[in-house]
mmCIF file as gemmi writes it, N, C-alpha and C atoms, coordinates in Angstrom:
data_model
loop_
_atom_site.group_PDB
_atom_site.id
_atom_site.type_symbol
_atom_site.label_atom_id
_atom_site.label_alt_id
_atom_site.label_comp_id
_atom_site.label_asym_id
_atom_site.label_entity_id
_atom_site.label_seq_id
_atom_site.pdbx_PDB_ins_code
_atom_site.Cartn_x
_atom_site.Cartn_y
_atom_site.Cartn_z
_atom_site.occupancy
_atom_site.B_iso_or_equiv
_atom_site.pdbx_formal_charge
_atom_site.auth_seq_id
_atom_site.auth_asym_id
_atom_site.pdbx_PDB_model_num
ATOM 1 N N . MET Axp A 1 ? 22.337 -1.858 33.892 1 0 ? 1 A 1
ATOM 2 C CA . MET Axp A 1 ? 23.233 -1.361 32.866 1 0 ? 1 A 1
ATOM 3 C C . MET Axp A 1 ? 24.248 -0.443 33.531 1 0 ? 1 A 1
ATOM 4 N N . SER Axp A 2 ? 25.503 -0.639 33.216 1 0 ? 2 A 1
ATOM 5 C CA . SER Axp A 2 ? 26.552 0.164 33.833 1 0 ? 2 A 1
ATOM 6 C C . SER Axp A 2 ? 26.634 1.545 33.185 1 0 ? 2 A 1
ATOM 7 N N . TYR Axp A 3 ? 27.383 2.417 33.834 1 0 ? 3 A 1
ATOM 8 C CA . TYR Axp A 3 ? 27.556 3.779 33.327 1 0 ? 3 A 1
ATOM 9 C C . TYR Axp A 3 ? 28.227 3.773 31.957 1 0 ? 3 A 1
ATOM 10 N N . GLN Axp A 4 ? 29.221 2.904 31.776 1 0 ? 4 A 1
ATOM 11 C CA . GLN Axp A 4 ? 29.95 2.825 30.5 1 0 ? 4 A 1
ATOM 12 C C . GLN Axp A 4 ? 29.014 2.403 29.369 1 0 ? 4 A 1
ATOM 13 N N . GLN Axp A 5 ? 28.133 1.447 29.633 1 0 ? 5 A 1
ATOM 14 C CA . GLN Axp A 5 ? 27.193 1 28.611 1 0 ? 5 A 1
ATOM 15 C C . GLN Axp A 5 ? 26.217 2.118 28.243 1 0 ? 5 A 1
ATOM 16 N N . LYS Axp A 6 ? 25.744 2.869 29.237 1 0 ? 6 A 1
ATOM 17 C CA . LYS Axp A 6 ? 24.822 3.971 28.964 1 0 ? 6 A 1
ATOM 18 C C . LYS Axp A 6 ? 25.504 5.078 28.172 1 0 ? 6 A 1
ATOM 19 N N . GLN Axp A 7 ? 26.778 5.298 28.45 1 0 ? 7 A 1
ATOM 20 C CA . GLN Axp A 7 ? 27.512 6.366 27.765 1 0 ? 7 A 1
ATOM 21 C C . GLN Axp A 7 ? 27.745 6.015 26.295 1 0 ? 7 A 1
ATOM 22 N N . ASN Axp A 8 ? 28.003 4.765 25.959 1 0 ? 8 A 1
ATOM 23 C CA . ASN Axp A 8 ? 28.25 4.34 24.58 1 0 ? 8 A 1
ATOM 24 C C . ASN Axp A 8 ? 26.969 4.106 23.795 1 0 ? 8 A 1
ATOM 25 N N . LYS Axp A 9 ? 25.844 4.071 24.456 1 0 ? 9 A 1
ATOM 26 C CA . LYS Axp A 9 ? 24.582 3.755 23.805 1 0 ? 9 A 1
ATOM 27 C C . LYS Axp A 9 ? 24.19 4.731 22.687 1 0 ? 9 A 1
ATOM 28 N N . PRO Axp A 10 ? 24.261 6.056 22.873 1 0 ? 10 A 1
ATOM 29 C CA . PRO Axp A 10 ? 23.871 6.961 21.782 1 0 ? 10 A 1
ATOM 30 C C . PRO Axp A 10 ? 24.731 6.795 20.525 1 0 ? 10 A 1
ATOM 31 N N . SER Axp A 11 ? 26.023 6.588 20.683 1 0 ? 11 A 1
ATOM 32 C CA . SER Axp A 11 ? 26.863 6.443 19.496 1 0 ? 11 A 1
ATOM 33 C C . SER Axp A 11 ? 26.591 5.12 18.791 1 0 ? 11 A 1
ATOM 34 N N . SER Axp A 12 ? 26.273 4.064 19.546 1 0 ? 12 A 1
ATOM 35 C CA . SER Axp A 12 ? 25.959 2.79 18.896 1 0 ? 12 A 1
ATOM 36 C C . SER Axp A 12 ? 24.614 2.885 18.173 1 0 ? 12 A 1
ATOM 37 N N . ASP Axp A 13 ? 23.661 3.618 18.749 1 0 ? 13 A 1
ATOM 38 C CA . ASP Axp A 13 ? 22.383 3.833 18.072 1 0 ? 13 A 1
ATOM 39 C C . ASP Axp A 13 ? 22.576 4.632 16.789 1 0 ? 13 A 1
ATOM 40 N N . LEU Axp A 14 ? 23.428 5.626 16.847 1 0 ? 14 A 1
ATOM 41 C CA . LEU Axp A 14 ? 23.707 6.442 15.672 1 0 ? 14 A 1
ATOM 42 C C . LEU Axp A 14 ? 24.304 5.589 14.56 1 0 ? 14 A 1
ATOM 43 N N . MET Axp A 15 ? 25.244 4.744 14.895 1 0 ? 15 A 1
ATOM 44 C CA . MET Axp A 15 ? 25.867 3.88 13.889 1 0 ? 15 A 1
ATOM 45 C C . MET Axp A 15 ? 24.874 2.864 13.345 1 0 ? 15 A 1
ATOM 46 N N . ARG Axp A 16 ? 24 2.387 14.205 1 0 ? 16 A 1
ATOM 47 C CA . ARG Axp A 16 ? 22.989 1.412 13.771 1 0 ? 16 A 1
ATOM 48 C C . ARG Axp A 16 ? 22.043 2.036 12.743 1 0 ? 16 A 1
ATOM 49 N N . TYR Axp A 17 ? 21.542 3.226 13.038 1 0 ? 17 A 1
ATOM 50 C CA . TYR Axp A 17 ? 20.606 3.885 12.129 1 0 ? 17 A 1
ATOM 51 C C . TYR Axp A 17 ? 21.313 4.412 10.878 1 0 ? 17 A 1
ATOM 52 N N . ALA Axp A 18 ? 22.561 4.798 11.005 1 0 ? 18 A 1
ATOM 53 C CA . ALA Axp A 18 ? 23.328 5.188 9.823 1 0 ? 18 A 1
ATOM 54 C C . ALA Axp A 18 ? 23.524 3.983 8.914 1 0 ? 18 A 1
ATOM 55 N N . GLY Axp A 19 ? 23.729 2.829 9.493 1 0 ? 19 A 1
ATOM 56 C CA . GLY Axp A 19 ? 23.845 1.601 8.712 1 0 ? 19 A 1
ATOM 57 C C . GLY Axp A 19 ? 22.552 1.266 7.985 1 0 ? 19 A 1
ATOM 58 N N . LEU Axp A 20 ? 21.424 1.44 8.663 1 0 ? 20 A 1
ATOM 59 C CA . LEU Axp A 20 ? 20.135 1.197 8.015 1 0 ? 20 A 1
ATOM 60 C C . LEU Axp A 20 ? 19.898 2.178 6.872 1 0 ? 20 A 1
ATOM 61 N N . GLY Axp A 21 ? 20.293 3.426 7.07 1 0 ? 21 A 1
ATOM 62 C CA . GLY Axp A 21 ? 20.161 4.42 6.001 1 0 ? 21 A 1
ATOM 63 C C . GLY Axp A 21 ? 21.03 4.074 4.808 1 0 ? 21 A 1
ATOM 64 N N . SER Axp A 22 ? 22.225 3.595 5.075 1 0 ? 22 A 1
ATOM 65 C CA . SER Axp A 22 ? 23.125 3.18 3.991 1 0 ? 22 A 1
ATOM 66 C C . SER Axp A 22 ? 22.55 1.998 3.228 1 0 ? 22 A 1
ATOM 67 N N . GLN Axp A 23 ? 21.94 1.062 3.947 1 0 ? 23 A 1
ATOM 68 C CA . GLN Axp A 23 ? 21.32 -0.089 3.291 1 0 ? 23 A 1
ATOM 69 C C . GLN Axp A 23 ? 20.182 0.344 2.379 1 0 ? 23 A 1
ATOM 70 N N . ILE Axp A 24 ? 19.367 1.284 2.847 1 0 ? 24 A 1
ATOM 71 C CA . ILE Axp A 24 ? 18.251 1.776 2.029 1 0 ? 24 A 1
ATOM 72 C C . ILE Axp A 24 ? 18.786 2.455 0.767 1 0 ? 24 A 1
ATOM 73 N N . PHE Axp A 25 ? 19.787 3.298 0.926 1 0 ? 25 A 1
ATOM 74 C CA . PHE Axp A 25 ? 20.377 4.012 -0.209 1 0 ? 25 A 1
ATOM 75 C C . PHE Axp A 25 ? 20.976 3.04 -1.221 1 0 ? 25 A 1
ATOM 76 N N . ALA Axp A 26 ? 21.73 2.055 -0.764 1 0 ? 26 A 1
ATOM 77 C CA . ALA Axp A 26 ? 22.359 1.082 -1.656 1 0 ? 26 A 1
ATOM 78 C C . ALA Axp A 26 ? 21.31 0.206 -2.34 1 0 ? 26 A 1
ATOM 79 N N . ALA Axp A 27 ? 20.309 -0.225 -1.593 1 0 ? 27 A 1
ATOM 80 C CA . ALA Axp A 27 ? 19.27 -1.08 -2.165 1 0 ? 27 A 1
ATOM 81 C C . ALA Axp A 27 ? 18.48 -0.343 -3.243 1 0 ? 27 A 1
ATOM 82 N N . LEU Axp A 28 ? 18.183 0.928 -3.011 1 0 ? 28 A 1
ATOM 83 C CA . LEU Axp A 28 ? 17.467 1.712 -4.023 1 0 ? 28 A 1
ATOM 84 C C . LEU Axp A 28 ? 18.323 1.908 -5.279 1 0 ? 28 A 1
ATOM 85 N N . GLY Axp A 29 ? 19.594 2.17 -5.091 1 0 ? 29 A 1
ATOM 86 C CA . GLY Axp A 29 ? 20.492 2.32 -6.237 1 0 ? 29 A 1
ATOM 87 C C . GLY Axp A 29 ? 20.577 1.054 -7.063 1 0 ? 29 A 1
ATOM 88 N N . ILE Axp A 30 ? 20.699 -0.077 -6.397 1 0 ? 30 A 1
ATOM 89 C CA . ILE Axp A 30 ? 20.764 -1.362 -7.109 1 0 ? 30 A 1
ATOM 90 C C . ILE Axp A 30 ? 19.446 -1.645 -7.818 1 0 ? 30 A 1
ATOM 91 N N . ALA Axp A 31 ? 18.319 -1.34 -7.162 1 0 ? 31 A 1
ATOM 92 C CA . ALA Axp A 31 ? 17.015 -1.585 -7.771 1 0 ? 31 A 1
ATOM 93 C C . ALA Axp A 31 ? 16.811 -0.734 -9.023 1 0 ? 31 A 1
ATOM 94 N N . VAL Axp A 32 ? 17.245 0.522 -8.986 1 0 ? 32 A 1
ATOM 95 C CA . VAL Axp A 32 ? 17.125 1.385 -10.164 1 0 ? 32 A 1
ATOM 96 C C . VAL Axp A 32 ? 18.009 0.85 -11.291 1 0 ? 32 A 1
ATOM 97 N N . PHE Axp A 33 ? 19.227 0.457 -10.959 1 0 ? 33 A 1
ATOM 98 C CA . PHE Axp A 33 ? 20.146 -0.068 -11.977 1 0 ? 33 A 1
ATOM 99 C C . PHE Axp A 33 ? 19.593 -1.349 -12.606 1 0 ? 33 A 1
ATOM 100 N N . VAL Axp A 34 ? 19.115 -2.277 -11.782 1 0 ? 34 A 1
ATOM 101 C CA . VAL Axp A 34 ? 18.56 -3.533 -12.298 1 0 ? 34 A 1
ATOM 102 C C . VAL Axp A 34 ? 17.311 -3.255 -13.127 1 0 ? 34 A 1
ATOM 103 N N . GLY Axp A 35 ? 16.457 -2.344 -12.67 1 0 ? 35 A 1
ATOM 104 C CA . GLY Axp A 35 ? 15.263 -1.997 -13.433 1 0 ? 35 A 1
ATOM 105 C C . GLY Axp A 35 ? 15.605 -1.382 -14.776 1 0 ? 35 A 1
ATOM 106 N N . TYR Axp A 36 ? 16.619 -0.52 -14.791 1 0 ? 36 A 1
ATOM 107 C CA . TYR Axp A 36 ? 17.055 0.108 -16.041 1 0 ? 36 A 1
ATOM 108 C C . TYR Axp A 36 ? 17.578 -0.94 -17.028 1 0 ? 36 A 1
ATOM 109 N N . LYS Axp A 37 ? 18.421 -1.84 -16.543 1 0 ? 37 A 1
ATOM 110 C CA . LYS Axp A 37 ? 18.978 -2.888 -17.401 1 0 ? 37 A 1
ATOM 111 C C . LYS Axp A 37 ? 17.891 -3.854 -17.864 1 0 ? 37 A 1
ATOM 112 N N . ALA Axp A 38 ? 16.954 -4.186 -16.988 1 0 ? 38 A 1
ATOM 113 C CA . ALA Axp A 38 ? 15.874 -5.1 -17.365 1 0 ? 38 A 1
ATOM 114 C C . ALA Axp A 38 ? 14.961 -4.461 -18.415 1 0 ? 38 A 1
ATOM 115 N N . ASP Axp A 39 ? 14.677 -3.183 -18.275 1 0 ? 39 A 1
ATOM 116 C CA . ASP Axp A 39 ? 13.863 -2.5 -19.276 1 0 ? 39 A 1
ATOM 117 C C . ASP Axp A 39 ? 14.584 -2.439 -20.624 1 0 ? 39 A 1
ATOM 118 N N . ALA Axp A 40 ? 15.89 -2.238 -20.593 1 0 ? 40 A 1
ATOM 119 C CA . ALA Axp A 40 ? 16.656 -2.211 -21.841 1 0 ? 40 A 1
ATOM 120 C C . ALA Axp A 40 ? 16.678 -3.589 -22.475 1 0 ? 40 A 1
ATOM 121 N N . TRP Axp A 41 ? 16.819 -4.625 -21.651 1 0 ? 41 A 1
ATOM 122 C CA . TRP Axp A 41 ? 16.865 -5.994 -22.174 1 0 ? 41 A 1
ATOM 123 C C . TRP Axp A 41 ? 15.515 -6.412 -22.75 1 0 ? 41 A 1
ATOM 124 N N . LEU Axp A 42 ? 14.437 -5.997 -22.106 1 0 ? 42 A 1
ATOM 125 C CA . LEU Axp A 42 ? 13.09 -6.327 -22.585 1 0 ? 42 A 1
ATOM 126 C C . LEU Axp A 42 ? 12.635 -5.406 -23.709 1 0 ? 42 A 1
ATOM 127 N N . LYS Axp A 43 ? 13.379 -4.332 -23.947 1 0 ? 43 A 1
ATOM 128 C CA . LYS Axp A 43 ? 13.025 -3.315 -24.95 1 0 ? 43 A 1
ATOM 129 C C . LYS Axp A 43 ? 11.609 -2.796 -24.716 1 0 ? 43 A 1
ATOM 130 N N . ALA Axp A 44 ? 11.331 -2.51 -23.456 1 0 ? 44 A 1
ATOM 131 C CA . ALA Axp A 44 ? 10.004 -2.024 -23.078 1 0 ? 44 A 1
ATOM 132 C C . ALA Axp A 44 ? 9.815 -0.589 -23.565 1 0 ? 44 A 1
ATOM 133 N N . PRO Axp A 45 ? 8.646 -0.285 -24.136 1 0 ? 45 A 1
ATOM 134 C CA . PRO Axp A 45 ? 8.402 1.09 -24.595 1 0 ? 45 A 1
ATOM 135 C C . PRO Axp A 45 ? 8.24 2.062 -23.42 1 0 ? 45 A 1
ATOM 136 N N . LEU Axp A 46 ? 7.876 1.546 -22.269 1 0 ? 46 A 1
ATOM 137 C CA . LEU Axp A 46 ? 7.674 2.355 -21.074 1 0 ? 46 A 1
ATOM 138 C C . LEU Axp A 46 ? 8.635 1.848 -19.993 1 0 ? 46 A 1
ATOM 139 N N . PRO Axp A 47 ? 9.394 2.714 -19.349 1 0 ? 47 A 1
ATOM 140 C CA . PRO Axp A 47 ? 10.353 2.244 -18.328 1 0 ? 47 A 1
ATOM 141 C C . PRO Axp A 47 ? 9.644 1.834 -17.031 1 0 ? 47 A 1
ATOM 142 N N . LEU Axp A 48 ? 8.914 0.753 -17.102 1 0 ? 48 A 1
ATOM 143 C CA . LEU Axp A 48 ? 8.084 0.331 -15.987 1 0 ? 48 A 1
ATOM 144 C C . LEU Axp A 48 ? 8.896 -0.245 -14.831 1 0 ? 48 A 1
ATOM 145 N N . LEU Axp A 49 ? 9.887 -1.076 -15.12 1 0 ? 49 A 1
ATOM 146 C CA . LEU Axp A 49 ? 10.661 -1.712 -14.053 1 0 ? 49 A 1
ATOM 147 C C . LEU Axp A 49 ? 11.547 -0.721 -13.296 1 0 ? 49 A 1
ATOM 148 N N . VAL Axp A 50 ? 11.92 0.361 -13.955 1 0 ? 50 A 1
ATOM 149 C CA . VAL Axp A 50 ? 12.701 1.392 -13.27 1 0 ? 50 A 1
ATOM 150 C C . VAL Axp A 50 ? 11.867 2.028 -12.149 1 0 ? 50 A 1
ATOM 151 N N . TRP Axp A 51 ? 10.574 2.019 -12.297 1 0 ? 51 A 1
ATOM 152 C CA . TRP Axp A 51 ? 9.701 2.588 -11.272 1 0 ? 51 A 1
ATOM 153 C C . TRP Axp A 51 ? 9.226 1.529 -10.272 1 0 ? 51 A 1
ATOM 154 N N . ILE Axp A 52 ? 8.931 0.335 -10.753 1 0 ? 52 A 1
ATOM 155 C CA . ILE Axp A 52 ? 8.346 -0.698 -9.89 1 0 ? 52 A 1
ATOM 156 C C . ILE Axp A 52 ? 9.368 -1.285 -8.922 1 0 ? 52 A 1
ATOM 157 N N . LEU Axp A 53 ? 10.55 -1.65 -9.409 1 0 ? 53 A 1
ATOM 158 C CA . LEU Axp A 53 ? 11.54 -2.283 -8.534 1 0 ? 53 A 1
ATOM 159 C C . LEU Axp A 53 ? 11.968 -1.394 -7.358 1 0 ? 53 A 1
ATOM 160 N N . PRO Axp A 54 ? 12.312 -0.125 -7.58 1 0 ? 54 A 1
ATOM 161 C CA . PRO Axp A 54 ? 12.652 0.704 -6.416 1 0 ? 54 A 1
ATOM 162 C C . PRO Axp A 54 ? 11.484 0.889 -5.443 1 0 ? 54 A 1
ATOM 163 N N . PHE Axp A 55 ? 10.266 0.946 -5.963 1 0 ? 55 A 1
ATOM 164 C CA . PHE Axp A 55 ? 9.099 1.069 -5.09 1 0 ? 55 A 1
ATOM 165 C C . PHE Axp A 55 ? 8.952 -0.159 -4.197 1 0 ? 55 A 1
ATOM 166 N N . VAL Axp A 56 ? 9.115 -1.338 -4.779 1 0 ? 56 A 1
ATOM 167 C CA . VAL Axp A 56 ? 9.028 -2.58 -4.004 1 0 ? 56 A 1
ATOM 168 C C . VAL Axp A 56 ? 10.151 -2.629 -2.966 1 0 ? 56 A 1
ATOM 169 N N . VAL Axp A 57 ? 11.367 -2.276 -3.385 1 0 ? 57 A 1
ATOM 170 C CA . VAL Axp A 57 ? 12.504 -2.28 -2.462 1 0 ? 57 A 1
ATOM 171 C C . VAL Axp A 57 ? 12.274 -1.279 -1.337 1 0 ? 57 A 1
ATOM 172 N N . LEU Axp A 58 ? 11.76 -0.112 -1.652 1 0 ? 58 A 1
ATOM 173 C CA . LEU Axp A 58 ? 11.496 0.898 -0.633 1 0 ? 58 A 1
ATOM 174 C C . LEU Axp A 58 ? 10.46 0.4 0.373 1 0 ? 58 A 1
ATOM 175 N N . CYS Axp A 59 ? 9.405 -0.244 -0.104 1 0 ? 59 A 1
ATOM 176 C CA . CYS Axp A 59 ? 8.391 -0.791 0.806 1 0 ? 59 A 1
ATOM 177 C C . CYS Axp A 59 ? 9 -1.849 1.726 1 0 ? 59 A 1
ATOM 178 N N . LEU Axp A 60 ? 9.834 -2.722 1.168 1 0 ? 60 A 1
ATOM 179 C CA . LEU Axp A 60 ? 10.47 -3.759 1.977 1 0 ? 60 A 1
ATOM 180 C C . LEU Axp A 60 ? 11.451 -3.169 2.991 1 0 ? 60 A 1
ATOM 181 N N . MET Axp A 61 ? 12.185 -2.142 2.596 1 0 ? 61 A 1
ATOM 182 C CA . MET Axp A 61 ? 13.145 -1.532 3.51 1 0 ? 61 A 1
ATOM 183 C C . MET Axp A 61 ? 12.435 -0.757 4.626 1 0 ? 61 A 1
ATOM 184 N N . ILE Axp A 62 ? 11.317 -0.126 4.327 1 0 ? 62 A 1
ATOM 185 C CA . ILE Axp A 62 ? 10.546 0.552 5.376 1 0 ? 62 A 1
ATOM 186 C C . ILE Axp A 62 ? 9.987 -0.474 6.353 1 0 ? 62 A 1
ATOM 187 N N . TYR Axp A 63 ? 9.528 -1.608 5.837 1 0 ? 63 A 1
ATOM 188 C CA . TYR Axp A 63 ? 9.053 -2.692 6.701 1 0 ? 63 A 1
ATOM 189 C C . TYR Axp A 63 ? 10.182 -3.168 7.614 1 0 ? 63 A 1
ATOM 190 N N . LYS Axp A 64 ? 11.373 -3.35 7.04 1 0 ? 64 A 1
ATOM 191 C CA . LYS Axp A 64 ? 12.527 -3.779 7.831 1 0 ? 64 A 1
ATOM 192 C C . LYS Axp A 64 ? 12.88 -2.73 8.886 1 0 ? 64 A 1
ATOM 193 N N . LEU Axp A 65 ? 12.834 -1.464 8.512 1 0 ? 65 A 1
ATOM 194 C CA . LEU Axp A 65 ? 13.138 -0.38 9.44 1 0 ? 65 A 1
ATOM 195 C C . LEU Axp A 65 ? 12.152 -0.366 10.608 1 0 ? 65 A 1
ATOM 196 N N . ILE Axp A 66 ? 10.88 -0.559 10.326 1 0 ? 66 A 1
ATOM 197 C CA . ILE Axp A 66 ? 9.866 -0.59 11.379 1 0 ? 66 A 1
ATOM 198 C C . ILE Axp A 66 ? 10.095 -1.775 12.301 1 0 ? 66 A 1
ATOM 199 N N . LYS Axp A 67 ? 10.42 -2.941 11.733 1 0 ? 67 A 1
ATOM 200 C CA . LYS Axp A 67 ? 10.699 -4.111 12.564 1 0 ? 67 A 1
ATOM 201 C C . LYS Axp A 67 ? 11.908 -3.887 13.452 1 0 ? 67 A 1
ATOM 202 N N . GLU Axp A 68 ? 12.968 -3.316 12.893 1 0 ? 68 A 1
ATOM 203 C CA . GLU Axp A 68 ? 14.193 -3.078 13.66 1 0 ? 68 A 1
ATOM 204 C C . GLU Axp A 68 ? 13.959 -2.082 14.792 1 0 ? 68 A 1
ATOM 205 N N . THR Axp A 69 ? 13.246 -1.011 14.509 1 0 ? 69 A 1
ATOM 206 C CA . THR Axp A 69 ? 13.044 0.005 15.547 1 0 ? 69 A 1
ATOM 207 C C . THR Axp A 69 ? 12.049 -0.472 16.601 1 0 ? 69 A 1
ATOM 208 N N . SER Axp A 70 ? 11.05 -1.253 16.227 1 0 ? 70 A 1
ATOM 209 C CA . SER Axp A 70 ? 10.123 -1.753 17.234 1 0 ? 70 A 1
ATOM 210 C C . SER Axp A 70 ? 10.8 -2.803 18.105 1 0 ? 70 A 1
ATOM 211 N N . LYS Axp A 71 ? 11.699 -3.589 17.533 1 0 ? 71 A 1
ATOM 212 C CA . LYS Axp A 71 ? 12.459 -4.557 18.312 1 0 ? 71 A 1
ATOM 213 C C . LYS Axp A 71 ? 13.33 -3.817 19.322 1 0 ? 71 A 1
ATOM 214 N N . ARG Axp A 72 ? 13.9 -2.697 18.896 1 0 ? 72 A 1
ATOM 215 C CA . ARG Axp A 72 ? 14.745 -1.882 19.77 1 0 ? 72 A 1
ATOM 216 C C . ARG Axp A 72 ? 13.92 -1.299 20.914 1 0 ? 72 A 1
ATOM 217 N N . ASN Axp A 73 ? 12.709 -0.866 20.625 1 0 ? 73 A 1
ATOM 218 C CA . ASN Axp A 73 ? 11.846 -0.298 21.666 1 0 ? 73 A 1
ATOM 219 C C . ASN Axp A 73 ? 11.413 -1.357 22.673 1 0 ? 73 A 1
ATOM 220 N N . LYS Axp A 74 ? 11.178 -2.585 22.201 1 0 ? 74 A 1
ATOM 221 C CA . LYS Axp A 74 ? 10.78 -3.663 23.118 1 0 ? 74 A 1
ATOM 222 C C . LYS Axp A 74 ? 11.906 -3.991 24.087 1 0 ? 74 A 1
ATOM 223 N N . THR Axp A 75 ? 13.154 -3.992 23.594 1 0 ? 75 A 1
ATOM 224 C CA . THR Axp A 75 ? 14.289 -4.278 24.476 1 0 ? 75 A 1
ATOM 225 C C . THR Axp A 75 ? 14.48 -3.142 25.471 1 0 ? 75 A 1
ATOM 226 N N . ASN Axp A 76 ? 14.222 -1.919 25.078 1 0 ? 76 A 1
ATOM 227 C CA . ASN Axp A 76 ? 14.328 -0.789 26 1 0 ? 76 A 1
ATOM 228 C C . ASN Axp A 76 ? 13.252 -0.86 27.09 1 0 ? 76 A 1
ATOM 229 N N . ALA Axp A 77 ? 12.07 -1.324 26.739 1 0 ? 77 A 1
ATOM 230 C CA . ALA Axp A 77 ? 10.983 -1.415 27.698 1 0 ? 77 A 1
ATOM 231 C C . ALA Axp A 77 ? 11.253 -2.502 28.735 1 0 ? 77 A 1
ATOM 232 N N . GLU Axp A 78 ? 11.932 -3.569 28.318 1 0 ? 78 A 1
ATOM 233 C CA . GLU Axp A 78 ? 12.237 -4.663 29.23 1 0 ? 78 A 1
ATOM 234 C C . GLU Axp A 78 ? 13.361 -4.329 30.197 1 0 ? 78 A 1
ATOM 235 N N . SER Axp A 79 ? 14.263 -3.407 29.828 1 0 ? 79 A 1
ATOM 236 C CA . SER Axp A 79 ? 15.403 -3.068 30.685 1 0 ? 79 A 1
ATOM 237 C C . SER Axp A 79 ? 14.998 -2.209 31.841 1 0 ? 79 A 1
């Protein structure tokens, strides 16, 4: 790896993780909105989907985050 690549690496990592954080934030917002609308459409007495959908999305996004960071660690170990 050249000096230029090593120098740009921290900023690219920062942008990568900032992107993942933005995805988590947007996905949770969409899940809450969809859950709210679905509960209103179903006329549910308990706002169950507002709680379940964001929880499922959060679990999936944490799984994705773990996969992405472990993939990153494997590439670092090989270099």
